[in-house]
VEXGU-418888 format. One line per 2 residues: number of its first residue (from 1); their letters; for each residue y, x, z of N, C-alpha, C. Coordinates in Angstrom, 2 decimals, padded with zeros to 5 digits. Atoms other than C-alpha are relative to their C-alpha. Layout:
# VEXGU-418888
NUM = a = Y,X,Z,Y,X,Z,Y,X,Z | ... .
***
This chain:
# VEXGU-418888
1 = mt = -000.14,000.31,-001.47,-026.48,005.32,015.46,-001.49,000.57,000.96 | 000.99,-000.79,-000.98,-028.49,006.96,018.28,-000.03,-000.48,001.05 .
3 = gr = -000.32,000.69,-001.08,-027.72,004.84,020.62,-000.39,-001.52,-000.01 | -000.09,001.79,000.18,-028.36,000.84,021.78,001.04,-000.17,000.94 .
5 = mt = -001.53,000.52,-000.26,-025.41,-001.24,022.62,-000.28,-000.61,001.17 | -000.02,001.15,-000.64,-024.94,-003.92,025.06,000.83,-000.37,-000.39 .
7 = gt = -000.94,000.81,000.90,-023.02,-006.62,024.50,001.54,000.29,000.30 | -001.73,-000.44,000.00,-019.99,-005.09,025.96,000.42,000.75,-001.33 .
9 = gs = -000.34,-001.59,001.13,-020.31,-002.37,022.96,-000.38,001.72,000.52 | -000.19,-001.69,-000.42,-021.00,000.52,025.19,-000.94,-000.12,000.31 .
11 = fe = 001.35,-000.74,000.40,-023.74,002.69,025.11,-001.01,000.10,001.10 | 001.22,-000.21,-000.90,-027.20,002.14,027.22,-000.40,001.22,000.07 .
13 = rl = 001.29,-001.33,-000.04,-029.76,004.74,026.56,-000.30,000.77,-001.66 | 000.24,-000.44,001.49,-030.82,006.97,023.57,-001.23,-000.33,-000.39 .
15 = dv = 001.56,000.26,000.45,-033.36,005.43,021.24,-000.56,000.99,-000.65 | 000.99,-001.21,000.77,-036.30,007.43,019.95,000.07,-000.41,-001.44 .
17 = ap = 000.44,-000.16,001.63,-036.67,006.12,016.24,001.13,000.53,-000.69 | -001.04,-001.02,000.35,-032.85,007.41,015.63,-000.49,001.56,-000.39 .
19 = vr = 000.33,-001.55,-000.19,-033.74,010.86,016.82,-000.70,000.32,-001.06 | 001.46,-000.95,000.25,-037.17,011.20,015.32,000.76,-000.08,-001.40 .
21 = em = -000.77,000.19,001.46,-035.21,009.92,011.79,000.68,001.13,-000.80 | -000.61,-001.13,000.58,-032.52,012.77,011.94,-001.05,000.91,000.08 .
23 = vg = 000.62,-001.27,000.19,-035.09,015.51,012.82,-001.05,000.17,-001.43 | 000.81,000.23,001.07,-037.32,013.93,010.03,000.82,000.42,-001.49 .
25 = ql = -001.52,-000.63,000.91,-034.06,014.49,007.74,-000.02,001.16,000.23 | -000.15,-001.82,-000.48,-033.27,018.08,009.04,-001.24,000.83,-000.37 .
27 = et = 001.38,-000.36,000.51,-037.27,018.77,008.19,-000.10,000.14,-001.46 | 000.24,-000.31,001.63,-036.70,018.04,004.83,001.00,000.34,-000.92 .
29 = ri = -001.26,-000.45,000.62,-033.38,018.99,003.93,-000.51,002.00,-000.18 | 000.15,-001.54,-000.17,-034.53,022.55,005.29,-001.30,000.52,-000.63 .
31 = at = 000.83,-000.40,001.14,-037.49,022.44,003.05,000.26,000.30,-001.42 | -000.59,000.00,001.33,-035.56,021.89,000.29,000.54,001.09,-000.37 .
33 = rf = -000.67,-001.49,000.39,-033.61,025.08,000.63,-000.58,000.58,000.18 | 000.54,-001.28,-000.36,-035.86,027.36,002.19,-001.29,-000.47,000.10 .
35 = pe = 001.29,-000.11,-000.20,-039.35,026.50,001.51,-001.02,000.66,000.41 | 000.70,-000.79,-000.08,-040.50,029.46,001.98,000.72,001.07,001.81 .
37 = rg = -000.63,-000.95,-001.90,-038.52,030.96,005.75,-000.73,-000.79,001.06 | 000.79,000.36,-001.56,-040.18,030.22,009.33,000.87,-001.20,000.14 .
39 = lr = -000.73,000.91,000.14,-037.30,027.98,009.55,-000.20,-001.74,-000.19 | 000.52,001.68,000.54,-039.08,025.29,007.76,-001.37,-000.78,001.22 .
41 = kv = 001.05,-000.13,-000.98,-042.09,025.75,010.25,000.69,-000.44,001.47 | -000.27,000.64,-000.85,-039.91,025.33,013.45,000.62,-001.50,-000.38 .
43 = ag = -000.67,001.58,000.13,-038.29,022.06,012.15,-001.70,-000.50,-000.24 | 001.33,000.98,-000.11,-041.99,020.40,011.36,-000.50,000.67,001.90 .
45 = dl = 000.51,000.27,-001.82,-043.00,021.29,015.00,000.77,-000.85,000.53 | -001.22,000.98,-000.73,-039.51,019.65,016.33,-000.33,-001.54,-000.20 .
47 = vq = 000.56,001.73,-000.05,-040.79,016.13,014.83,-001.20,-000.04,000.28 | 001.01,000.15,-001.63,-044.13,016.77,016.13,-000.03,-000.42,000.96 .
49 = ma = -000.96,000.35,-000.88,-042.60,016.82,019.18,000.37,-001.47,000.31 | -000.62,001.49,-000.05,-040.22,013.84,018.49,-000.86,-000.45,-000.26 .
51 = de = 001.63,000.88,000.40,-043.61,011.96,017.18,-000.57,000.09,001.08 | 000.65,000.25,-001.45,-045.23,012.75,020.66,000.77,-000.73,000.70 .
53 = va = -000.45,000.66,-000.98,-042.52,011.32,022.52,000.46,-001.10,-000.30 | -000.72,001.32,000.59,-041.93,008.18,020.30,-001.54,-000.54,000.20 .
55 = dn = 000.44,000.97,-000.53,-045.23,007.82,021.02,-001.12,000.00,001.50 | 000.34,-000.29,-000.71,-046.55,008.69,023.87,000.86,-000.83,001.58 .
57 = al = -000.61,000.26,-000.95,-043.78,007.39,025.60,-000.48,-001.95,000.88 | 000.53,001.66,-000.46,-044.90,003.39,025.97,-001.83,000.37,000.67 .
59 = et = 001.32,-000.47,-000.84,-048.73,004.97,026.88,000.16,000.01,001.11 | -000.47,-000.60,-001.57,-047.12,006.63,029.72,000.53,-000.82,000.88 .
61 = qr = -000.81,000.57,-000.80,-045.21,004.35,030.85,-001.14,-001.11,000.92 | 001.16,000.83,-000.12,-048.29,001.88,030.91,-001.16,000.95,001.12 .
63 = rl = 000.92,-000.70,-000.66,-050.55,004.37,032.50,000.83,000.46,001.57 | -000.43,-000.44,-000.97,-048.09,005.09,035.36,000.17,-001.34,000.76 .
65 = rl = -000.31,001.65,-000.33,-047.74,001.10,035.69,-001.24,000.34,000.98 | 001.64,000.13,-000.91,-051.70,001.37,037.01,000.28,000.69,000.70 .
67 = vq = -000.13,-000.68,-001.40,-051.25,004.18,039.09,000.84,-000.45,001.04 | -000.83,000.08,-001.57,-048.32,003.02,041.06,-000.46,-001.45,000.22 .
69 = tv = 000.57,001.39,-000.57,-049.98,-000.63,041.27,-001.05,000.48,001.20 | 000.86,000.02,-000.65,-053.28,001.03,042.27,000.45,000.96,001.05 .
71 = ar = -000.32,-000.55,-001.70,-051.23,003.03,045.20,000.92,-000.61,000.90 | -000.70,000.90,-000.85,-049.09,000.81,046.40,-001.06,-001.01,000.72 .
73 = as = 001.15,001.00,-000.32,-052.30,-001.66,046.88,-000.64,001.29,001.34 | 000.75,-000.74,-000.90,-054.13,001.68,048.76,001.06,000.02,001.47 .
75 = iv = -001.40,-000.14,-001.26,-050.59,001.77,050.92,-000.63,-000.69,000.70 | 000.09,001.17,-001.24,-050.96,-001.36,051.99,-001.73,-000.34,000.80 .
77 = li = 001.68,-000.43,-000.56,-055.19,-000.81,052.76,000.22,001.19,000.88 | -000.27,-000.94,-001.53,-053.86,002.44,054.70,000.59,-000.80,001.36 .
79 = vv = -001.36,000.62,-001.10,-050.98,000.66,056.92,-001.23,-001.05,000.32 | 000.89,001.10,-000.48,-053.41,-002.26,057.20,-001.46,000.36,001.41 .
81 = at = 000.97,-000.48,-000.50,-056.39,-000.53,058.43,000.69,001.16,001.30 | -000.98,-000.76,-000.92,-054.17,002.18,060.39,000.40,-001.10,001.91 .
83 = iv = -000.51,001.18,-000.82,-052.55,-001.29,062.40,-001.43,-000.57,001.05 | 001.04,000.63,-000.81,-055.82,-002.81,062.88,-000.86,000.87,001.06 .
85 = vl = 001.26,-001.45,-000.62,-058.09,000.72,064.47,001.38,000.01,001.54 | -001.04,-000.28,-000.36,-054.73,000.99,066.36,-000.15,-001.32,001.54 .
87 = lv = -000.40,001.34,-000.80,-054.52,-002.64,067.91,-001.26,000.27,001.35 | 001.00,000.25,-001.06,-058.35,-002.40,068.95,-000.63,001.27,000.88 .
89 = al = 000.59,-001.18,-000.92,-058.23,000.87,070.39,000.95,-000.34,001.42 | -000.69,000.19,-000.85,-055.58,-000.43,072.40,-000.23,-000.80,001.02 .
91 = kd = 000.11,000.79,-000.64,-056.75,-003.27,073.73,-001.25,-000.15,000.63 | 001.27,-000.88,-000.30,-060.16,-001.50,074.67,000.74,000.69,000.99 .
93 = av = -000.36,-000.61,-000.94,-058.28,000.52,076.72,000.91,-000.47,001.05 | -000.50,001.06,-000.70,-056.29,-002.57,078.33,-001.09,-000.48,000.59 .
95 = qh = 001.05,000.45,-001.11,-059.58,-004.15,079.09,-000.89,001.08,000.58 | 000.28,-000.78,-001.12,-060.85,-001.18,081.17,001.04,000.42,000.54 .
97 = de = -001.65,000.12,-000.65,-058.32,-001.76,083.98,-000.96,001.58,001.28 | 000.48,-001.15,-001.20,-060.73,001.19,086.01,001.00,001.62,-001.00 .
99 = la = -000.62,-001.02,000.97,-059.01,003.44,083.03,000.72,000.70,001.02 | -001.07,-001.59,-000.51,-057.56,006.84,085.06,001.23,000.03,-000.89 .
101 = sf = -001.34,-000.47,000.80,-053.77,007.59,084.34,-000.51,000.66,-001.64 | 000.28,-001.22,000.99,-055.23,011.27,082.72,-000.71,-000.33,-000.89 .
103 = ew = 000.81,000.20,001.27,-057.32,009.09,080.52,000.34,-000.33,-001.07 | -001.09,000.77,000.83,-054.76,007.48,078.30,000.22,001.31,-000.86 .
105 = vp = -000.68,-000.93,000.89,-053.78,011.15,077.01,-000.64,000.20,-001.38 | 000.44,000.21,001.57,-056.36,011.18,074.38,-000.34,-001.19,-000.71 .
107 = li = -000.20,000.84,001.13,-056.08,007.92,073.57,001.56,-000.20,-000.62 | -001.36,-000.19,000.57,-052.50,008.73,073.05,-000.27,000.73,-001.59 .
109 = es = 000.46,-000.99,001.45,-053.32,012.11,070.80,-000.48,-001.11,-000.73 | 000.83,000.32,001.18,-055.42,010.18,068.90,000.96,-001.06,-001.00 .
111 = ii = -000.87,000.70,000.63,-053.18,007.34,068.22,001.36,000.49,-000.66 | -001.01,-001.04,000.76,-050.40,010.21,067.36,-000.76,000.32,-001.37 .
113 = nd = 000.77,-000.33,001.22,-052.93,011.53,064.78,-000.46,-000.61,-001.10 | 000.06,000.54,001.53,-054.02,008.78,063.09,001.58,-001.25,-000.43 .
115 = lv = -001.31,000.43,000.26,-050.49,007.66,062.70,000.54,001.19,-000.81 | -000.28,-000.85,000.66,-049.64,011.02,061.56,-001.05,000.11,-002.04 .
117 = fa = 000.95,-000.32,001.14,-052.48,011.09,058.83,000.53,-001.19,-000.79 | -000.16,000.82,001.06,-051.74,007.87,057.66,001.39,-000.09,-000.53 .
119 = ai = -001.10,000.22,000.81,-048.34,008.64,056.98,000.31,000.68,-000.66 | 000.46,-000.77,001.29,-049.24,011.71,055.01,-000.83,-000.98,-001.24 .
121 = av = 000.35,000.51,000.97,-051.55,009.43,053.22,000.72,-000.95,-001.03 | -000.70,000.64,000.62,-048.86,006.96,052.32,001.34,001.17,-000.90 .
123 = ff = -000.86,-000.65,000.89,-046.36,009.47,051.31,-000.53,000.68,-000.96 | 000.45,-000.96,001.23,-048.84,011.52,048.91,-000.17,-001.30,-000.86 .
125 = ly = 000.86,001.28,001.09,-049.97,007.75,047.09,001.78,-000.99,-000.28 | -001.52,000.60,001.09,-045.80,006.70,046.75,000.27,000.86,-001.22 .
127 = al = -000.38,-000.77,000.32,-045.17,010.02,045.48,-000.74,000.54,-001.29 | 000.89,-000.43,000.97,-048.17,010.26,043.25,000.63,-000.31,-001.74 .
129 = pg = 000.00,000.01,001.45,-047.09,008.51,039.90,001.44,000.83,-000.35 | -001.09,-001.79,000.57,-043.53,010.84,040.03,-000.57,001.32,-000.10 .
131 = rm = 000.22,-001.27,-000.07,-045.26,013.35,040.28,-001.27,000.43,-001.72 | 000.97,-000.02,000.89,-047.82,012.45,037.49,001.01,-000.15,-001.38 .
133 = ar = -000.78,000.07,000.88,-044.88,012.11,035.34,001.11,000.89,000.08 | -000.40,-001.63,000.37,-042.85,015.16,036.25,-000.86,000.72,-000.80 .
135 = er = 001.06,-001.15,000.31,-046.02,017.24,035.43,-000.05,-000.07,-001.90 | -000.31,000.58,001.41,-046.13,015.37,031.83,001.56,000.28,-000.93 .
137 = ll = -001.14,-000.32,000.46,-042.35,015.56,031.33,000.58,001.60,000.07 | -000.65,-001.21,000.32,-041.79,019.31,032.33,-001.07,000.71,-000.77 .
139 = aq = 000.78,-000.55,001.29,-044.59,020.40,029.87,001.07,-000.12,-001.38 | -000.21,000.25,001.26,-042.96,018.70,027.06,001.42,001.25,000.16 .
141 = lh = -000.91,-000.49,-000.37,-039.59,020.26,028.28,000.00,001.45,000.15 | 000.07,-001.02,000.21,-040.83,023.42,028.56,-000.34,000.76,-001.90 .
143 = rl = -000.52,-000.10,001.38,-041.83,023.51,024.90,000.90,-000.26,-000.77 | -001.08,000.29,000.62,-038.62,022.06,023.78,000.73,001.96,000.21 .
145 = rs = -000.79,-001.48,-000.60,-037.09,025.53,025.82,-000.08,000.55,-000.96 | 000.46,-000.74,000.77,-039.38,027.60,023.93,000.13,000.16,-001.58 .
147 = la = -000.39,000.02,001.03,-038.57,026.10,020.65,001.29,000.33,-000.73 | -001.90,-000.93,000.48,-034.74,027.22,020.98,-000.16,001.04,000.06 .
149 = hi = 000.26,-001.36,000.29,-035.47,030.21,021.84,-000.72,000.66,-001.69 | 000.70,000.20,001.32,-037.43,030.26,018.62,000.69,000.46,-001.08 .
151 = vd = -001.25,-000.11,000.71,-034.70,029.29,016.73,001.33,000.90,000.16 | -000.95,-001.55,-000.53,-032.59,031.74,018.29,-000.42,001.43,-000.83 .
153 = mh = 000.25,-001.10,001.11,-034.41,034.44,016.90,-000.43,-000.11,-001.53 | -000.19,-000.71,001.50,-034.65,033.71,013.90,001.30,000.10,-000.54 .
155 = ql = -000.76,-000.50,000.50,-031.18,033.85,013.66,000.90,000.84,000.12 | -000.48,-000.63,-000.88,-030.59,036.39,015.62,000.46,001.33,-001.38 .
157 = tk = -000.30,-000.90,001.58,-030.73,038.82,012.10,000.41,-000.54,-000.69 | -001.09,000.39,001.10,-028.34,037.00,010.00,001.55,000.38,000.30 .
159 = dp = -001.52,-000.30,000.10,-025.40,038.89,010.28,000.74,-000.35,-000.76 | -000.78,000.24,001.63,-022.77,037.97,007.82,001.14,001.42,000.38 .
161 = er = -000.99,-001.10,000.22,-020.89,041.54,008.56,-000.64,000.78,-001.51 | 000.67,-000.46,000.77,-023.62,042.65,006.12,001.16,-000.57,-001.44 .
163 = lr = -000.93,000.96,001.05,-021.66,040.17,003.45,001.40,000.65,-000.51 | -001.37,-001.01,000.50,-018.50,042.16,003.56,-000.15,001.42,-000.86 .
165 = pg = 000.17,-000.60,000.29,-017.57,044.70,001.40,-000.23,001.43,000.16 | 001.10,-000.93,-000.28,-017.63,047.50,003.40,-000.91,000.23,000.47 .
167 = fr = 000.83,000.18,-001.03,-020.75,047.00,004.94,-000.91,001.40,-000.43 | 000.48,-001.20,000.40,-022.83,050.30,004.73,-001.73,-000.37,001.03 .
169 = st = 001.38,000.39,-000.66,-026.67,049.26,005.64,-000.56,001.48,000.28 | 000.74,-001.42,-000.37,-029.10,052.02,007.45,-001.29,-000.06,-000.63 .
171 = hd = 001.98,000.25,000.13,-032.95,052.28,007.08,-000.28,-001.29,000.77 | 000.48,000.70,-000.84,-033.26,050.31,010.02,000.33,-001.63,-000.32 .
173 = sv = -000.95,001.68,000.64,-030.90,046.70,008.82,-001.21,-000.67,-000.34 | 000.33,001.47,000.83,-032.58,043.85,008.11,000.98,-001.06,-001.13 .
175 = dp = -000.49,000.60,001.00,-031.84,042.40,004.86,-000.17,-001.19,000.35 | 000.36,001.40,000.26,-031.66,038.56,004.99,-000.28,-000.54,-000.99 .
177 = hl = 000.21,000.37,001.25,-031.90,038.16,001.52,000.45,-001.71,-000.07 | -001.27,001.46,-000.32,-029.22,035.20,001.70,001.42,000.56,-000.35 .
179 = dr = -001.38,-000.42,000.45,-026.07,035.08,-000.33,001.17,-000.51,001.38 | -000.81,000.46,-001.01,-022.99,033.94,001.50,-000.24,-001.40,-000.03 .
181 = dd = 000.38,001.74,-000.89,-023.78,029.70,001.17,-001.39,-000.16,-000.06 | 001.24,000.04,-001.06,-027.03,030.63,002.23,-000.29,-000.01,000.92 .
183 = le = -000.13,-000.25,-001.93,-026.41,032.01,005.17,000.46,-000.96,000.81 | -000.84,001.36,-000.76,-024.00,029.49,005.88,-001.14,-000.86,000.13 .
185 = ry = 001.19,001.21,-000.65,-026.38,027.01,005.50,-000.98,000.11,000.70 | 001.49,000.07,-001.04,-029.14,028.15,007.07,000.51,-000.02,001.58 .
187 = ld = -000.71,000.10,-001.76,-026.86,029.40,010.63,000.43,-001.41,000.20 | -000.34,001.38,-000.70,-025.93,025.53,010.30,-001.01,-000.77,000.03 .
189 = yc = 001.61,000.99,-000.49,-029.61,024.16,010.10,-000.07,000.66,001.51 | 000.69,-000.15,-001.75,-030.25,026.68,013.26,001.08,-001.40,000.81 .
191 = se = -001.16,000.64,-000.87,-027.18,024.86,014.92,-000.45,-001.67,-000.24 | 000.34,001.60,-000.25,-028.24,021.38,013.82,-001.73,-000.12,000.56 .
193 = ll = 000.97,000.45,-000.78,-031.72,022.22,014.55,-000.18,-000.13,001.87 | -000.08,-000.19,-000.82,-030.77,023.20,018.09,000.90,-001.28,000.52 .
195 = sl = -000.61,001.35,-000.37,-028.43,019.98,018.82,-001.48,-000.64,000.13 | 000.67,001.17,-000.11,-031.56,018.08,018.06,-001.03,000.54,001.01 .
197 = ig = 000.79,-000.91,-001.26,-033.81,020.23,020.53,000.54,-001.10,001.34 | -001.02,000.86,-001.39,-031.09,018.86,023.72,-000.49,-001.46,-000.47 .
199 = kv = 000.07,001.49,000.18,-031.19,015.28,022.06,-001.48,000.07,000.26 | 001.56,000.60,-000.42,-035.34,015.37,022.18,-000.41,000.05,001.35 .
201 = aa = 000.46,-000.55,-001.14,-035.33,016.85,025.40,000.84,-001.05,001.19 | -000.99,001.38,-001.05,-032.55,014.05,026.83,-001.31,-001.37,-000.40 .
203 = lc = 000.96,000.60,-000.05,-035.31,011.93,025.28,-001.16,-000.13,000.93 | 001.13,-000.02,-000.93,-038.11,012.97,027.28,000.33,-000.40,001.80 .
205 = ae = -000.72,000.68,-001.47,-036.01,012.03,030.58,000.62,-000.90,-000.48 | -000.84,001.14,-000.10,-034.86,008.79,029.43,-000.50,-000.89,001.32 .
207 = es = 000.61,000.75,-000.73,-037.13,006.84,031.53,-000.06,000.68,001.42 | 000.35,-000.61,-001.47,-037.04,009.38,034.62,001.47,000.20,000.68 .
209 = qd = -001.08,000.44,-001.24,-034.73,009.31,037.67,-000.14,001.27,000.72 | 000.52,-001.21,-000.56,-036.59,012.69,038.76,001.18,000.99,000.16 .
211 = av = -001.22,-001.51,-000.35,-033.97,015.64,040.12,-000.33,001.25,-000.94 | 000.52,-001.53,000.58,-036.14,018.63,038.69,-000.06,-000.31,-001.31 .
213 = vl = -000.07,000.02,001.12,-036.84,016.70,035.36,001.94,-000.26,-000.46 | -001.46,000.23,000.35,-032.51,015.58,035.20,000.41,001.78,-000.52 .
215 = dt = -000.98,-001.58,-000.17,-031.88,019.60,035.97,-000.20,000.78,-000.91 | 000.53,-000.82,001.30,-034.11,020.82,033.16,-000.11,-000.43,-001.14 .
217 = vs = -000.86,000.67,001.23,-032.98,018.30,030.55,001.81,000.72,000.29 | -001.15,-000.59,000.02,-029.74,019.81,031.49,000.38,001.58,-000.34 .
219 = ti = -000.01,-000.95,000.19,-030.25,022.82,031.37,-000.44,000.76,-001.26 | 000.46,-000.37,001.18,-032.11,023.17,028.16,001.24,-000.50,-000.77 .
221 = et = -001.71,000.57,000.57,-028.38,021.03,026.92,000.98,001.19,-000.02 | -000.72,-001.05,000.01,-026.96,023.62,028.22,-000.17,001.58,-000.65 .
223 = lt = 000.29,-001.03,000.97,-028.61,026.68,026.49,-000.01,-000.19,-001.20 | -000.24,000.21,000.69,-028.91,024.97,023.31,001.77,-000.25,-000.22 .
225 = ts = -000.69,-000.14,-000.32,-025.47,024.42,023.67,000.80,001.40,-000.88 | -000.61,-001.24,000.21,-024.40,028.00,024.19,-000.86,000.86,-000.93 .
227 = ms = 000.47,-000.54,000.71,-026.83,029.00,021.36,000.78,000.01,-001.40 | -000.92,000.48,000.93,-024.75,027.00,018.94,001.16,000.28,-000.81 .
229 = rk = -001.44,-000.70,-000.28,-021.69,028.40,019.93,000.05,000.82,-000.53 | 000.33,-000.69,000.72,-022.84,031.38,018.82,000.06,000.47,-001.38 .
231 = iw = 000.14,000.46,001.73,-024.35,030.68,015.46,001.74,-000.32,-000.34 | -001.04,000.54,001.11,-020.73,028.79,014.52,000.77,001.31,000.52 .
233 = qk = -001.56,-000.90,-000.03,-018.46,031.94,015.77,-000.88,001.25,-001.29 | 000.82,-000.62,000.87,-021.23,033.82,013.37,000.60,-000.43,-001.18 .
235 = is = -000.66,000.46,001.16,-019.83,031.33,010.70,000.82,000.31,-000.20 | -001.78,-000.04,-000.18,-016.43,031.69,011.74,000.05,001.37,-000.61 .
237 = ll = -000.19,-001.01,000.64,-016.92,035.28,010.53,-000.51,000.52,-001.60 | 000.37,-000.42,001.64,-018.32,034.93,006.83,001.20,000.04,-000.92 .
239 = pd = -001.00,-001.05,000.68,-016.08,036.31,004.25,000.50,-001.39,-000.94 | -000.01,001.04,001.32,-014.69,033.81,001.63,-000.33,000.31,-000.78 .
***
C-alpha cells in the first residue's frame, strides 16, 4: 500500500517508502530477466531518484523552515524600520511650522519611495522559501520527464508486427532479439517504469502547494499515462 491512511480509512498522502520499495523490486525483476539490456540502467536511475526524494525530503524541509524563519524576521525588521523612519520624518515636518506647503512635496515623495521599496523587500522575502522549493522540485521533475522519454525510446523499436508469420524484414529493420514472451515482458516493464515515474513525480510535490510544481507533476503524469497507453496497444497486438 502506497498511501498513509487516516482514522476514517481514507488516504491522506503518498508515502515515500512503499514507492521506493516498488521501484527497487522492479529494478531487480528487470535485472533478473534482462541483465544486459539498457532498460536495467533506466530502472537503476529511477531507483536513485527515488532515494534522492526520500533522503532529501526532510533535509529540504529543515532548510526551508530555517529560510522561512529568517525571512519572516527580516520582514518584521523592515516593517518596523520603515514605520520608525516615517514617524521620525513626519514628526520633524510637523515641528517645523515655517515649512511651506510646496516643501511637503519632496517629503511625500520620499515617504512613497520608502513604502514602495519596503513593500518590494517584504514581497521578495515572503516568496523566497517558495521559490527555493520550486527550483529544487522543478529540477527533479525535469529529470523524471527526461527519464520517461528515455523509457519511451527503449520501447519504440519493439515492434510486435515482426513476430507475425508474414512479416518481411528489410535491411534497415531493427531486430530486438526478443521472442514473444520476452517482448511482452519487456513492454510490460516499460509500462511499469512509466507508472512509477509518475508516482515519484507525485512524491516530489507531496509537500508543495506551488501551482507551477503541481502543474508540472500533472503534465508528467499525463505524459507517462499516454506513453503507457501506446505500450499496451503494442502488447494487445502480440500474436497468440
